[in-house]
C-alpha positions, 0 to 999 in steps of 0.5 A: 942946249948950251953954248958949248954943246951947240958948238960940238954939234956944229962942228960934228955936222961939218966933220962927220956928215958921212955914213960912219958905216962906209970905208972912205976917209969922210966915213972913217972920220964920222966913225971916229967921232961916233967912237969918241962920243960913246967912250965919253958917255961910257966913262960916265956910265962905267960901262964898256965903250964897245957896249955903249951904243947909239940909236935914233930915238929913246923908243928904239932904245927901250926896244933894243935893250929890252928885247935884246936881253929878253931874246938872249934869255930865250925869247918870251919869258916872263918880265917883272917891271914896277908899276910906275915905269914909263908906259912905252917901256911897259909896252915894249915889255909886253911885246917880249914877254908871255906875261908882264908882272907889275910890282907896286910902289908905296905912297912915296913912289918906292918899289916894294922890294920884298914883292919884287924879289919874290916875284923873281924866279927862273921863268922870269927873262927880264927885270925892269926898274927905273932909276928915277921917275919922270913925274915924281922924281923919286929915285929907286933903290937900285942897289937892293933891286940889282942884288935881288935880281942877281941872286935870282939870275935875272938881268936888270934893265934900267931906264935912266932917261930921267936921271943922268946929268941930274944925280950921280949915275946908276951903278947897279944895272946889267942894261941901261937906256938913256935920253940925251935930250934930258941932260941938255943934248939934242933930239934924234939920238938915244943911248943903250949900254950893256955891262960886259957880262950882260948876254944880249942879242942885237936886234935890227936895225943896230947899224951906226949909219942910222944914227945922227953922228952930230947929235951923238957927239953933242950929247957926250959933250952935253953930259961931260958938261952937266957932270962937271958942274952937277955938284953946284948946280943940283943943290941950287936947283933943289932950293928952287924946286922947294920954293915952287913946291911951297908956293903950290901948296899954298894954292887952294884944292892943290895936291903937291908930291913932296919926295920923302927919300932921294929924288931928282933935284930939279923936278916939281909936280903938283895937281890942281883939282877939278882943272884941266892940266893942259889948259893950265899949261897952255896959259903958262906957256902964254906967260912964257913958261913952258911946263908939262901936264898929264903924264910924263911917262907916256908918249900918248896924248893922255891927261891921265897919270898911271904914276899918280894912280900908283901912288894912290894920289888920284883919290886924294883930290888930285884927279888926273887932268890937273897934274902939272910938271915943272922941270928946272934947267941949269940956267933957271934963276931965283928971279925966273922962279919967283916970276913963275910963281906969279904967273902960276897964280894968274894962269890958275884964275884964268883957267878956273876963276873960282879959285 
């Protein structure tokens, strides 16, 4: 978190410690802080403030958004989703549907729009298309997906947990889920937003008293801060990400995912064949660099990546276990990146001396 976000968190903890659902003065103050946070985030999303809600975790956000829309549509219809959605999203979708249809993506990670439109009919209750992928950074064509969904009368629920604060907020959606920790906010809160025209059923628990008021307010401050500086930060991070991709591509037996279309500016993913990605991440950690390994689209400790499988890249010598993800936050400098590249080469030689 930035200094401004931390200050907001501490101030809100002092002022908003009470249960916002009660009626005394302290609770009214907490409720006002929560309302202010919702209004600030809603303004960025272009959503109604009264339809912008906080829940304690992004897993619960998936459950309440997908389930709320599905229930309003009559319960257990079919759900259509891209093959590269986060596994927790796919798990929730399976709970609220009679059957889950997965739409493939091409080698660039982009959804098959014709296949998507063709699978939408009057027995589909919800369509799920993420804004950006947590592993590849690829941005999906939400505008076209939303048009197809609207033509079929199917609400589009969008996972924006990877994209907010990094690129323009998505404009085409009926319900949206977001994780403030990904834009520099604190853990312990997640966001759901519904359009005014979207029918949804509140699923328990949806009470504000379970929400960390300080985390909600700090999340709003962090998003406003990211939005204020994004135009200057994003191109700089994109250049640094390109530098890392170039260096990774020079490593032997390494496959680098290079986006060919719109993508997140700060994310780099590559895979070193016949290498344990977790071991490589641990070696980089010893050298002062925190990276991810395995699949970013699951909450399970699995080394395999269903995203790389969907892209057809596991057969290209990548293997599931060598996948490494590097995310660049706004404070990362050119010097940080050059030191990381040196550390990466050293870590690889440690994990696999024959490299």
